Backbone as ProteinMPNN parsed JSONL, in Angstrom:
{"seq_chain_A": "MTSRIRHVTIDCADAYALGTFWSRVLGEPLHEDDHPGDEMALIEGAGLLFVTVPDAKSVKNRLHLDLQPQDHGRDAEVERLLGLGATLVDDRRKADGTGWAVLADPEGNEFCVERSAGEREG", "coords_chain_A": {"N_chain_A": [[29.635, -18.563, 0.383], [26.686, -16.658, 0.817], [23.479, -15.096, 0.356], [20.942, -13.001, 1.826], [17.467, -12.255, 1.991], [16.651, -8.964, 2.209], [14.542, -7.106, 1.982], [11.208, -7.336, 0.737], [10.238, -5.807, -2.069], [7.751, -3.608, -3.108], [6.354, -2.246, -5.864], [4.536, 0.743, -6.429], [1.878, 3.243, -6.713], [1.671, 5.161, -4.714], [3.7, 5.236, -2.227], [3.651, 5.826, 0.567], [0.891, 5.811, 1.223], [0.116, 3.172, 0.492], [1.895, 1.74, 2.064], [0.96, 2.514, 4.579], [-1.589, 1.267, 4.594], [-0.77, -1.488, 4.604], [0.676, -1.455, 6.972], [-1.367, -1.215, 8.843], [-2.722, -3.606, 8.31], [-0.825, -5.533, 9.13], [-0.185, -4.758, 11.699], [2.19, -3.525, 12.255], [4.502, -0.868, 12.539], [5.094, 1.86, 10.214], [8.345, 2.933, 9.182], [9.932, 5.356, 11.224], [10.919, 7.57, 9.852], [9.375, 7.855, 7.597], [7.04, 9.605, 5.575], [4.007, 11.249, 4.342], [4.017, 11.589, 0.804], [6.648, 10.803, 0.465], [8.974, 8.922, -1.513], [9.517, 6.334, -0.829], [8.519, 3.821, 1.519], [8.835, 2.036, 4.502], [8.166, -0.978, 6.156], [9.712, -2.14, 8.553], [9.715, -4.286, 10.414], [8.349, -6.252, 9.058], [9.733, -6.542, 6.778], [8.991, -5.271, 4.401], [9.154, -3.134, 1.683], [7.973, -0.289, 0.193], [7.796, 1.293, -2.895], [7.446, 4.168, -4.782], [6.508, 4.254, -8.126], [6.34, 5.22, -11.61], [4.855, 3.595, -13.3], [1.772, 1.94, -13.874], [0.101, -0.819, -12.293], [-0.337, -3.708, -14.247], [-0.796, -6.399, -14.786], [-1.546, -9.687, -13.393], [-0.168, -10.416, -10.17], [3.08, -11.874, -9.898], [4.15, -12.773, -7.65], [2.904, -13.185, -4.409], [1.545, -12.337, -1.162], [0.76, -14.506, 1.544], [-1.43, -14.448, 4.128], [-1.794, -15.266, 7.587], [-4.118, -15.237, 10.049], [-3.548, -14.186, 13.42], [-4.777, -13.889, 15.958], [-7.451, -14.399, 15.726], [-10.065, -15.795, 13.623], [-10.02, -16.814, 10.094], [-12.268, -15.807, 8.593], [-13.101, -13.605, 10.105], [-10.818, -12.064, 9.869], [-10.782, -11.544, 7.12], [-13.048, -9.876, 6.944], [-12.144, -7.723, 8.552], [-9.996, -6.79, 6.998], [-11.309, -6.039, 4.656], [-12.681, -3.87, 5.696], [-10.538, -2.165, 6.07], [-9.973, -1.383, 3.523], [-9.333, -3.239, 1.58], [-10.226, -5.367, -1.226], [-12.425, -8.028, -2.155], [-11.344, -10.523, -4.253], [-11.419, -13.19, -5.099], [-13.229, -15.779, -3.782], [-12.343, -18.488, -2.159], [-13.12, -20.006, -0.07], [-14.489, -22.824, 1.581], [-17.469, -24.732, 2.347], [-16.909, -26.566, 4.363], [-15.085, -25.271, 5.935], [-12.476, -25.157, 5.105], [-10.016, -23.809, 2.782], [-9.389, -20.527, 1.291], [-9.26, -16.926, 1.043], [-8.948, -14.656, -1.621], [-7.729, -11.495, -1.765], [-7.393, -7.993, -2.653], [-5.13, -5.311, -2.285], [-5.401, -1.685, -1.784], [-4.202, -0.798, -4.187], [-4.534, -2.831, -5.94], [-2.95, -5.117, -5.702], [-2.765, -8.536, -5.328], [-3.447, -10.732, -2.565], [-3.543, -13.444, -0.195], [-5.754, -14.751, 2.317], [-5.414, -17.053, 4.699], [-6.466, -19.893, 6.732], [-6.434, -19.597, 10.33], [-3.94, -20.766, 12.707], [-5.228, -22.137, 14.763], [-7.664, -22.796, 13.521], [-6.73, -24.538, 11.602], [-5.847, -26.64, 13.158], [-8.178, -27.518, 14.372]], "CA_chain_A": [[28.964, -17.287, 0.373], [25.244, -16.672, 0.63], [22.778, -13.816, 0.506], [19.65, -13.099, 2.482], [16.503, -11.263, 1.517], [16.54, -7.84, 3.145], [13.185, -6.591, 1.843], [10.402, -7.6, -0.437], [9.92, -4.465, -2.539], [6.476, -3.535, -3.808], [6.173, -1.031, -6.659], [3.184, 1.264, -6.226], [1.657, 4.636, -7.105], [1.834, 6.02, -3.54], [4.383, 4.387, -1.249], [3.203, 6.086, 1.939], [-0.492, 5.357, 1.385], [0.058, 1.715, 0.479], [2.603, 1.312, 3.273], [0.052, 2.711, 5.711], [-2.561, 0.175, 4.543], [-0.135, -2.722, 5.051], [1.009, -1.268, 8.379], [-2.593, -1.54, 9.584], [-2.976, -5.04, 8.123], [0.14, -6.34, 9.865], [0.036, -4.271, 13.055], [3.604, -3.13, 12.323], [4.58, 0.548, 12.154], [5.998, 2.366, 9.186], [9.576, 3.495, 9.732], [9.691, 6.703, 11.771], [11.326, 8.591, 8.89], [8.475, 7.862, 6.443], [6.01, 10.644, 5.635], [3.254, 11.388, 3.087], [4.763, 12.172, -0.304], [7.946, 10.148, 0.298], [9.012, 7.944, -2.605], [9.646, 4.998, -0.257], [8.003, 3.611, 2.864], [9.354, 0.761, 4.978], [7.689, -1.675, 7.357], [10.938, -2.874, 8.845], [9.419, -5.533, 11.105], [7.818, -7.23, 8.107], [10.622, -6.618, 5.626], [8.298, -4.806, 3.204], [9.548, -1.809, 1.231], [7.069, 0.225, -0.84], [8.509, 2.279, -3.701], [6.609, 4.83, -5.779], [6.988, 4.154, -9.508], [5.372, 5.852, -12.514], [4.094, 2.599, -14.059], [0.608, 1.354, -13.216], [0.026, -2.283, -12.298], [-1.073, -4.065, -15.457], [-1.074, -7.84, -14.864], [-1.603, -10.4, -12.118], [1.104, -10.549, -9.461], [3.851, -13.116, -10.025], [4.469, -13.09, -6.267], [1.905, -12.585, -3.524], [1.669, -12.656, 0.26], [-0.276, -15.315, 2.183], [-1.559, -14.03, 5.522], [-2.444, -16.178, 8.52], [-4.543, -14.488, 11.236], [-2.862, -14.619, 14.63], [-5.586, -13.901, 17.183], [-8.851, -14.632, 15.373], [-10.194, -16.685, 12.476], [-9.886, -16.343, 8.715], [-13.4, -15.007, 8.14], [-13.04, -12.321, 10.816], [-9.712, -11.3, 9.29], [-11.24, -11.052, 5.817], [-13.93, -8.729, 7.206], [-11.311, -6.622, 9.05], [-9.219, -6.255, 5.882], [-12.25, -5.323, 3.791], [-12.919, -2.603, 6.372], [-9.355, -1.319, 5.9], [-9.879, -0.93, 2.142], [-9.08, -4.33, 0.636], [-11.393, -5.846, -1.968], [-12.46, -9.464, -2.362], [-11.099, -10.849, -5.651], [-11.832, -14.567, -5.353], [-13.541, -16.441, -2.516], [-12.074, -19.928, -2.273], [-13.505, -20.648, 1.182], [-15.428, -23.925, 1.363], [-18.463, -24.937, 3.404], [-16.329, -27.352, 5.462], [-14.161, -24.421, 6.688], [-11.16, -25.088, 4.486], [-9.911, -22.821, 1.719], [-8.81, -19.222, 1.545], [-9.849, -15.815, 0.302], [-8.0, -13.816, -2.347], [-8.092, -10.092, -1.674], [-6.461, -7.057, -3.279], [-4.92, -4.086, -1.518], [-5.979, -0.537, -2.495], [-3.62, -0.605, -5.52], [-4.829, -3.988, -6.777], [-2.026, -6.229, -5.495], [-3.474, -9.654, -4.726], [-2.885, -11.476, -1.438], [-4.48, -14.452, 0.3], [-5.96, -14.921, 3.753], [-5.582, -18.467, 4.991], [-7.018, -20.196, 8.055], [-5.518, -19.425, 11.459], [-3.37, -22.023, 13.206], [-6.288, -22.817, 15.502], [-8.614, -23.355, 12.57], [-6.069, -25.667, 10.938], [-5.773, -27.739, 14.124], [-9.51, -27.959, 14.732]], "C_chain_A": [[27.474, -17.486, 0.144], [24.714, -15.251, 0.707], [21.526, -14.062, 1.31], [18.753, -12.019, 1.923], [16.372, -10.182, 2.583], [15.133, -7.278, 3.161], [12.502, -7.283, 0.675], [9.906, -6.22, -0.86], [8.669, -4.507, -3.401], [6.392, -2.196, -4.528], [4.728, -0.564, -6.513], [3.098, 2.721, -6.676], [1.907, 5.602, -5.955], [2.4, 5.171, -2.4], [3.853, 4.594, 0.167], [1.781, 5.566, 2.164], [-0.572, 3.829, 1.421], [0.791, 1.136, 1.684], [1.741, 1.452, 4.514], [-1.018, 1.629, 5.756], [-1.94, -1.097, 5.106], [0.326, -2.635, 6.499], [-0.187, -1.63, 9.262], [-2.927, -3.018, 9.484], [-2.117, -5.859, 9.077], [0.348, -5.923, 11.318], [1.49, -3.925, 13.308], [3.714, -1.678, 11.859], [5.438, 0.784, 10.921], [7.239, 2.918, 9.883], [9.318, 4.944, 10.148], [10.067, 7.828, 10.818], [10.406, 8.698, 7.68], [7.329, 8.851, 6.645], [5.234, 10.689, 4.321], [4.085, 12.097, 2.024], [6.14, 11.564, -0.511], [7.869, 9.12, -0.829], [9.151, 6.515, -2.116], [9.026, 4.984, 1.134], [8.378, 2.192, 3.268], [8.593, 0.272, 6.205], [8.813, -2.629, 7.719], [10.667, -4.229, 9.482], [8.888, -6.627, 10.205], [8.719, -7.387, 6.882], [9.969, -6.195, 4.321], [8.706, -3.364, 2.903], [8.642, -1.418, 0.065], [7.779, 1.354, -1.566], [7.561, 2.844, -4.752], [7.279, 4.742, -7.139], [5.933, 4.773, -10.43], [4.461, 4.859, -13.242], [2.929, 2.066, -13.247], [0.703, -0.166, -13.264], [-0.822, -2.701, -13.491], [-1.431, -5.546, -15.565], [-1.127, -8.432, -13.455], [-0.207, -10.478, -11.496], [1.783, -11.877, -9.785], [4.24, -13.618, -8.647], [3.374, -12.467, -5.419], [2.154, -13.031, -2.095], [0.496, -13.53, 0.693], [-0.285, -14.931, 3.659], [-2.244, -15.103, 6.34], [-2.814, -15.37, 9.763], [-3.909, -15.065, 12.499], [-3.769, -14.732, 15.847], [-7.082, -14.007, 16.922], [-8.882, -15.466, 14.086], [-10.088, -15.996, 11.128], [-11.026, -15.411, 8.313], [-13.434, -13.641, 8.818], [-11.923, -11.447, 10.247], [-10.09, -10.753, 7.918], [-12.118, -9.818, 6.015], [-13.139, -7.516, 7.681], [-10.562, -5.972, 7.888], [-10.101, -5.531, 4.874], [-12.556, -3.952, 4.379], [-11.756, -1.63, 6.253], [-9.183, -0.821, 4.468], [-9.515, -1.999, 1.138], [-10.365, -4.659, -0.114], [-11.274, -7.352, -2.151], [-12.352, -9.751, -3.855], [-11.65, -12.229, -5.99], [-12.035, -15.261, -4.009], [-13.403, -17.943, -2.698], [-12.353, -20.656, -0.957], [-14.582, -21.687, 0.89], [-16.338, -24.098, 2.569], [-17.895, -25.712, 4.588], [-15.295, -26.565, 6.266], [-12.766, -24.348, 6.104], [-11.146, -23.978, 3.435], [-9.351, -21.492, 2.185], [-9.577, -18.174, 0.758], [-8.725, -15.027, -0.359], [-8.533, -12.388, -2.294], [-7.094, -9.267, -2.471], [-6.342, -5.836, -2.387], [-5.455, -2.903, -2.324], [-5.379, -0.252, -3.881], [-3.768, -1.836, -6.4], [-3.883, -5.163, -6.645], [-2.729, -7.344, -4.737], [-2.704, -10.249, -3.555], [-3.952, -12.426, -0.925], [-4.577, -14.408, 1.814], [-6.297, -16.385, 3.972], [-6.242, -18.638, 6.362], [-5.972, -19.935, 9.128], [-4.965, -20.78, 11.883], [-4.424, -22.824, 13.96], [-7.319, -23.464, 14.597], [-8.019, -24.571, 11.847], [-6.012, -26.897, 11.867], [-7.139, -28.358, 14.373], [-10.181, -28.654, 13.644]], "O_chain_A": [[27.055, -18.359, -0.616], [25.433, -14.324, 1.08], [21.093, -15.204, 1.461], [19.226, -10.99, 1.438], [16.022, -10.468, 3.728], [14.585, -7.001, 4.228], [13.155, -7.753, -0.257], [9.229, -5.541, -0.088], [8.545, -5.334, -4.306], [6.361, -1.141, -3.894], [3.806, -1.379, -6.479], [4.111, 3.351, -6.981], [2.311, 6.742, -6.185], [1.66, 4.479, -1.701], [3.63, 3.622, 0.889], [1.504, 4.948, 3.192], [-1.248, 3.26, 2.278], [0.347, 0.143, 2.259], [1.785, 0.602, 5.403], [-1.331, 1.119, 6.831], [-2.52, -1.724, 5.993], [0.361, -3.653, 7.19], [-0.031, -2.274, 10.299], [-3.368, -3.622, 10.462], [-2.61, -6.765, 9.749], [0.984, -6.645, 12.086], [1.971, -4.019, 14.437], [3.076, -1.301, 10.876], [6.366, 0.032, 10.622], [7.177, 3.322, 11.044], [8.568, 5.663, 9.487], [9.571, 8.944, 10.97], [10.628, 9.546, 6.817], [6.732, 8.93, 7.719], [5.731, 10.224, 3.295], [4.77, 13.08, 2.308], [6.752, 11.782, -1.557], [6.818, 8.523, -1.065], [8.933, 5.576, -2.881], [9.009, 5.997, 1.833], [8.254, 1.259, 2.474], [8.402, 1.013, 7.169], [8.861, -3.768, 7.256], [11.314, -5.217, 9.134], [8.967, -7.807, 10.549], [8.491, -8.262, 6.047], [10.334, -6.687, 3.254], [8.612, -2.488, 3.763], [8.558, -2.137, -0.93], [8.306, 2.27, -0.934], [6.949, 2.097, -5.516], [8.446, 5.098, -7.301], [4.759, 4.842, -10.066], [3.407, 5.246, -13.748], [3.08, 1.771, -12.061], [1.316, -0.729, -14.172], [-1.887, -2.134, -13.733], [-2.293, -5.907, -16.365], [-0.8, -7.772, -12.469], [0.798, -10.59, -12.198], [1.109, -12.897, -9.929], [4.622, -14.779, -8.498], [2.956, -11.339, -5.681], [2.887, -13.989, -1.852], [-0.635, -13.315, 0.255], [0.722, -15.07, 4.353], [-3.16, -15.773, 5.862], [-1.931, -14.871, 10.46], [-3.753, -16.279, 12.628], [-3.546, -15.597, 16.694], [-7.889, -13.731, 17.81], [-7.834, -15.799, 13.533], [-10.068, -14.768, 11.033], [-10.782, -14.342, 7.754], [-13.756, -12.637, 8.184], [-12.07, -10.229, 10.156], [-9.752, -9.615, 7.591], [-11.941, -8.818, 5.319], [-13.424, -6.394, 7.262], [-10.498, -4.746, 7.798], [-9.691, -4.522, 4.301], [-12.678, -2.975, 3.64], [-11.948, -0.416, 6.323], [-8.355, 0.052, 4.209], [-9.395, -1.704, -0.052], [-11.456, -4.278, 0.309], [-10.175, -7.89, -2.284], [-13.175, -9.278, -4.638], [-12.271, -12.419, -7.035], [-11.116, -15.321, -3.193], [-14.249, -18.586, -3.319], [-11.888, -21.776, -0.748], [-15.469, -21.466, 0.065], [-16.014, -23.662, 3.674], [-18.358, -25.53, 5.714], [-14.685, -27.115, 7.183], [-11.948, -23.552, 6.565], [-12.149, -23.293, 3.229], [-8.9, -21.351, 3.322], [-10.424, -18.491, -0.077], [-7.689, -14.762, 0.251], [-9.653, -12.115, -2.727], [-6.068, -9.783, -2.914], [-7.326, -5.38, -1.804], [-5.921, -3.096, -3.446], [-5.99, 0.466, -4.672], [-3.194, -1.89, -7.488], [-3.998, -6.125, -7.405], [-3.232, -7.13, -3.634], [-1.473, -10.269, -3.548], [-5.138, -12.233, -1.193], [-3.615, -14.073, 2.505], [-7.317, -16.889, 3.501], [-6.535, -17.663, 7.055], [-4.772, -20.036, 8.874], [-5.468, -21.821, 11.461], [-4.505, -24.044, 13.816], [-7.794, -24.564, 14.879], [-8.735, -25.518, 11.524], [-6.116, -28.037, 11.414], [-7.255, -29.569, 14.562], [-11.322, -29.089, 13.8]]}, "name": "protein", "num_of_chains": 1, "seq": "MTSRIRHVTIDCADAYALGTFWSRVLGEPLHEDDHPGDEMALIEGAGLLFVTVPDAKSVKNRLHLDLQPQDHGRDAEVERLLGLGATLVDDRRKADGTGWAVLADPEGNEFCVERSAGEREG"}
């Protein structure tokens, strides 16, 4: 017997708003049944479930997402995500092109942006 992960669930203050942010980040739609004010929002293609909870985030994430840009480089992706409402938490990019950037979504959940596959090969 085994199990599989169905969703990664993210507690948040506003499931629809945070789900919409991540939908734009990933280019994946929210489930068609999700609407503003709903207590849950699902990005089925990414396996991310956002659930509204009364508790505010109070400490650093114990789990975070690492993103790899698919059709452009890391720095362009960082700029795109900042434009969507993310904030830069820690810039670990190095002059030689290696490294990553730590960002936070609109509710303060940290995530990293790594180099694209092309940048890793080059």
